[in-house]
Structures are given as C-alpha cells and as structure tokens.
C-alpha positions in Angstrom: 114.7 94.6 126.6 111.4 93.9 124.9 110.3 94.1 121.3 107.0 94.1 119.5 106.3 93.7 115.8 103.1 95.1 114.4 102.3 93.6 111.0 100.1 95.1 108.4 99.2 93.5 105.0 99.8 90.2 103.4 101.1 86.8 104.3 104.6 87.7 103.0 104.7 90.5 105.6 103.7 88.0 108.2 106.5 85.7 107.1 109.0 88.6 107.2 107.8 89.4 110.7 108.4 85.9 111.9 112.0 86.2 110.7 112.5 89.5 112.4 111.1 88.1 115.7 113.7 85.2 115.5 116.5 87.7 115.0 115.4 89.9 117.9 115.2 86.9 120.2 118.6 85.6 119.1 119.9 89.0 120.4 118.4 88.5 123.8 115.1 90.5 123.4 111.8 89.2 124.7 108.5 89.8 123.0 106.2 92.3 124.8 102.6 91.4 125.3 101.5 94.8 123.8 103.2 97.2 121.5 102.9 100.0 124.1 105.0 97.9 126.5 107.9 97.4 124.1 111.3 99.1 124.2 111.5 98.6 120.5 108.4 98.8 118.3 108.9 97.5 114.7 106.1 98.4 112.3 106.0 96.2 109.2 104.0 98.2 106.7 101.7 97.7 103.8 101.1 100.4 101.1 98.8 98.6 98.7 96.0 101.1 99.6 95.9 104.5 101.2 93.9 103.2 104.1 96.7 100.8 105.0 99.2 103.7 105.2 96.8 105.8 107.2 96.6 103.1 109.8 100.4 103.2 110.2 100.3 107.0 110.6 97.6 106.7 113.3 99.5 103.9 115.1 102.6 106.0 115.3 100.8 109.1 116.5 99.2 107.0 119.3 102.5 105.4 120.3 104.3 108.8 120.6 101.4 110.3 122.5 101.5 107.4 125.0 105.2 106.8 125.3 106.9 109.9 124.2 110.4 109.3 122.9 111.2 106.6 125.4 110.3 103.9 122.8 112.4 103.3 119.8 110.2 103.0 116.6 111.5 101.2 113.5 109.5 101.4 110.3 110.0 98.7 107.6 108.0 96.9 104.9 106.5 98.2 101.7 106.3 101.9 102.7 110.1 101.9 103.3 110.7 99.8 100.2 108.9 102.4 98.1 111.3 105.0 99.4 114.6 103.1 99.6 114.5 100.5 96.9 115.8 100.6 93.4 112.3 101.6 92.2 111.1 104.5 94.2 107.6 106.0 94.3 108.6 108.8 96.7 111.7 110.0 98.5 112.9 108.9 102.0 113.0 112.6 102.9 109.3 112.8 102.1 108.5 109.8 104.3 110.6 111.2 107.2 108.7 114.5 107.0 105.4 112.6 107.3 106.7 110.4 110.2 109.1 112.6 112.2 108.7 110.3 115.3 110.1 107.2 113.6 113.7 106.6 114.7 114.8 104.2 111.9 113.6 103.5 108.4 114.9 100.0 107.4 114.1 97.9 104.4 113.2 94.3 104.9 116.5 93.3 103.3 118.4 95.5 105.8 116.7 93.8 108.7 116.6 90.2 107.7 118.7 90.0 104.5 118.0 87.8 101.5 119.6 84.7 102.8 118.0 81.9 104.8 117.3 82.8 108.4 115.3 81.1 111.1 111.7 82.1 111.9 109.7 82.4 115.1 106.7 80.5 113.7 103.2 81.8 114.7 101.5 78.4 114.2 102.6 75.0 115.5 101.9 72.9 112.4 101.4 75.4 109.6 104.2 77.5 108.1 104.6 80.3 105.6 107.5 79.8 103.2 108.5 82.5 100.8 109.7 81.1 97.5 110.2 84.3 95.5 109.9 88.1 96.1 109.2 91.1 94.0 107.3 91.7 90.8 108.3 92.9 87.3 104.8 93.3 85.8 103.7 96.8 86.9 99.9 96.7 86.9 99.0 100.3 86.6 97.5 100.6 90.1 100.0 98.5 92.0 102.8 99.5 94.4 104.3 96.0 94.8 107.0 96.4 92.1 108.2 99.5 94.0 107.7 98.3 97.6 109.1 94.8 96.9 111.5 95.4 94.0 112.6 93.1 91.2 111.5 89.5 90.9 114.0 87.2 92.6 113.6 83.5 93.4 115.1 81.6 96.3 117.3 78.6 95.4 115.4 75.4 94.7 117.4 73.3 97.1 117.2 75.9 99.9 113.4 75.8 99.8 113.3 72.0 99.7 115.7 71.8 102.7 113.7 74.3 104.7 110.5 72.3 104.2 112.1 69.0 104.9 113.3 70.4 108.2 109.8 71.7 108.9 108.4 68.3 108.3 110.9 66.8 110.7 109.7 69.3 113.3 106.1 68.2 112.9 104.8 70.8 110.4 102.1 69.4 108.2 100.8 72.4 106.2 102.9 74.7 104.0 101.9 77.9 102.3 104.3 79.0 99.6 104.5 82.7 99.2 105.3 85.1 96.4 104.0 88.2 94.7 103.5 85.9 91.7 104.5 82.3 92.5 104.0 81.4 88.8 107.2 83.4 88.1 109.3 81.3 90.4 112.6 80.2 88.9 112.9 82.6 86.0 116.1 84.2 87.4 117.7 81.0 88.6 120.5 79.0 87.0 119.7 76.3 86.2 116.2 77.6 85.6 113.4 76.0 87.5 109.6 76.1 87.1 107.0 76.5 89.8 105.4 73.3 88.7 108.6 71.4 89.3 108.9 72.9 92.8 105.3 71.7 93.6 106.1 68.2 92.4 109.3 68.0 94.5 107.7 69.3 97.6 104.8 66.9 97.1 107.3 64.1 97.7 108.3 65.2 101.2 107.1 62.8 103.8 105.1 64.4 106.7 103.8 67.3 104.7 100.0 66.8 104.2 98.9 69.9 102.4 100.6 72.5 100.2 99.0 75.8 99.3 100.3 78.9 97.6 99.6 82.5 97.0 99.4 84.5 94.7 99.0 83.4 91.1 98.4 85.7 88.2 96.0 84.5 85.4 98.4 85.3 82.5 101.1 82.8 83.4 99.2 80.0 85.1 100.4 77.4 82.7 99.1 73.9 81.8 102.1 72.3 83.7 101.2 74.3 86.8 97.6 73.1 86.5 98.8 69.6 86.1 100.9 69.9 89.3 98.0 71.4 91.1 96.1 68.2 90.6 98.4 66.3 92.9 96.7 65.0 96.0 98.6 67.1 98.6 98.0 70.4 96.8 95.2 72.5 98.4 92.0 72.6 96.5 91.7 76.4 96.9 93.2 78.7 94.3 93.5 82.4 94.8 93.4 83.9 91.3 93.1 87.7 91.2 90.9 89.0 88.3 90.6 92.7 89.5 87.9 93.5 86.9 85.5 91.8 84.5 85.7 94.5 81.8 88.2 94.3 79.0 88.8 98.0 78.7 89.4 98.4 82.4 91.7 95.4 82.4 93.7 97.0 79.6 94.0 100.3 81.6 95.1 98.2 84.6 97.8 96.6 82.4 96.4 93.2 83.1 97.3 91.1 80.0 94.1 89.0 79.6 90.4 89.5 78.8 87.3 88.5 80.7 86.8 85.6 78.3 90.4 84.6 78.7 90.0 84.5 82.5 86.8 82.4 82.2 88.4 80.0 79.8 91.3 79.5 82.3 88.8 78.8 85.1 87.1 76.3 82.9 90.4 74.6 82.1 91.3 74.4 85.8 88.0 73.0 86.8 88.1 70.4 84.0 91.4 69.1 85.5 90.4 69.7 89.2 86.6 69.5 89.5 86.5 70.1 93.2 88.7 73.2 93.3 87.4 76.4 94.9 88.5 79.8 93.6 89.0 83.1 95.3 90.0 86.4 93.9 90.9 90.1 94.3 88.7 92.9 92.9 89.0 96.6 92.5 85.9 98.8 92.1 85.9 102.4 91.0 89.1 102.3 88.9 89.5 105.6 87.1 86.9 105.8 84.3 85.0 102.7 85.3 81.4 103.2 84.2 78.3 101.5 85.7 78.2 99.2 82.6 81.8 98.2 83.1 81.2 97.4 86.7 78.2 95.3 85.7 80.6 93.3 83.5 82.6 92.5 86.6 79.4 91.4 88.4 78.5 89.1 85.5 82.0 87.6 85.6 81.8 87.0 89.3 78.4 85.3 88.9 79.8 83.0 86.2 82.8 82.0 88.2 81.2 81.6 91.6 84.1 82.8 93.7 84.1 81.4 97.3 85.7 84.6 98.6 87.1 87.8 97.4 89.2 90.7 98.7 87.4 93.7 97.4 89.1 97.1 97.3 87.8 100.5 96.5 90.3 102.1 94.2 92.6 104.6 95.9 95.3 106.5 93.9 98.8 105.5 94.8 101.5 108.1 94.1 104.2 106.9 91.6 102.0 104.3 89.8 100.8 104.7 86.2 97.2 105.0 87.3 98.0 107.9 89.6 98.1 110.1 86.4 94.5 109.2 85.6 91.6 111.2 87.0 90.0 109.5 90.0 86.5 110.3 88.8 84.3 107.6 90.4 82.7 109.3 93.5 83.4 107.7 96.9 79.7 106.9 97.5 79.6 105.1 94.1 82.7 103.1 94.9 81.1 102.1 98.2 77.9 101.1 96.4 79.8 98.9 94.0 81.9 97.4 96.8 78.7 96.5 98.8 77.2 94.7 95.7 80.3 92.5 95.3 80.7 92.0 99.0 77.2 90.7 99.3 77.4 88.6 96.1 80.6 86.8 97.0 81.3 87.1 100.7 77.6 87.1 101.6 78.1 90.1 104.0 75.1 92.4 104.3 76.3 95.9 104.8 74.1 98.5 106.3 73.7 101.7 104.3 
C-alpha cells in the first residue's frame, strides 16, 4: 500500500505532515512518488485565505476525475479543525457537502495525537520542532484560533529531549514552531517562558542555529529580545505587522500602534544590530482607504523589511471581520499588493 501527503500552508503543517508520514510508514505503507499513484491520499489543508481552500477543492476534483473512487482521500489540517474543533467556523456537514468525494475528515489530533511521536524528516540536518499550538488572541480576520484551537504548550523537558536527540543524530539547525511562540509556557505548570526555552536549547551541543516562527509584536518582551542576542539564535526575525495604520490595526484587533511597532523594531536593533526583519501584510482590509494604505507603505519604508508575505484580504466565514463590508475592489487590492511586493520583495509584476 502506498500513501502520499499533500501539504498546504505553513511550517506547522509541514511538521504535522512529517509526523503523519512516520505513522504511515510504521504501519507498513510506502510513500508514492506522486499523489495520483497513492492508495491513500492525505491532504493537509490551510484555510488562512480563500485561495488556499480553493486549491484544495481543485486538487480533490482532479484526483477523483483521474482515479475515481479507487483512491482513499483523507482531509485534515485547518479546514477540518475549523469544522470539528471546539471553536467552529462552519459545520462538518457543510464541509462534507462541499467535498463529497472525501472519504474521511480527520483533525490533526485524531491522526497524530498531542503526544510526542516520531517524524519522517524532510531535511537531513534541519528540523521543524513545534513548541506550542493554537492561539487565543482572535485577530478579526484570522482563522487560526478556530483551525488550531486553544493555546497549548508542549512540556519543556519533552522539547529539550527531542532536540538533544536530534543533535545526536547530526541535526544542526532547529526551527521552533508555534502560532505565537512568545506565548509558550503560559499553560504549563510550573510555568515557563519562551526566553527560558531559548536559553536552555542554546546550551545543547551540536546545534549550531536556532530560529523560530511566529512572534507577535505585542508580547515580544525584553527578556525574549535578550535571549535572541545569544550567538546561536538566527539573525532573522519574522514579526507580522499586517498594517501600518492605527485605525486598521484596531479593526484587526491587533493591540499595538504603528509607532509602537516601530519602537519595538528600534529596541530590537539596538540590542541586535545585524538582525534582519520580515513580516506579514494584508492589503485591502475592509474600509482601508488609500491614505491608510500609504501609512503602511511609509512604515515598510522606515523598517526596511527583507521579505514579506503579502496577502490581499479575503473574507473568512466565522471571523469577526466577515461581518464587515469587503468594500475594497479586487483591482485596487491587486494594485496595493503590487506596490508592496515591489517595495519589499523586489518583484516586478506585469500589469
């Protein structure tokens, strides 16, 4: 029997897929070269944007057209989490109506559980290591608190043991994953801080570089910045700003101002002068005027981001922003996206 796992979305999904692959192979499955050749196709979904979900719909249509019902299709990831978790954006029945050719709808927890399991690592010397999952903040546009559920941190000693074992096996680079790694440890007893985890992992022999993603601006504390200055910590920080306009940030439920973000960047660079900063941005959020967009451009020019993931706002059912009128025309969203793409990522886009 052959399996294939198609992964959409973030590094956390990649890490989950590595664990699923290990579980399949422990049951005697072999990985197919292509998804079309698999007896079991697992689709690990992302639902951050409508376009991500549309790619899933398209893939499943193509699979059923080519293979008929001879191939078992399992859907997992954030689309399923949004329908089966404690926080639901839509019903499982609704998802099944949209995807009648899917055989099983399984949450990540149902497939791999919350406990420590092995992974079939994609890279020989670099590993993704989740340290916490979920989010309790509820930015108004975001599906993560629904798709991933409540914040929960992995035990401190479990993470240390996993990375010590990886070091023994020759892994040299570690990327710590979480929807907001700064929240690590809040639900643990005894309580731990992310800064303390960084300091402990920094002591592990054989590990040469430690990076992490993602950090939110409002709880990137001084002690985390201090820990980031340690020699093994990567000199790249991903720090999503989303907008450079205070009114839009408030509508997004992002608890900081443009000045607050710039002050934080200044503080980080004062401590770590050679750090490079990347970000996430959303253009065309409901009600965003041209002047408000220009405020975002100005902030980006001041910070000098080295890269950015730029999204054109798309309404996500079940989120707070879904109730707002999506009143920025698609062509204007595209124009704003092109401006930032060229400014930060230096990609010329043909009109």
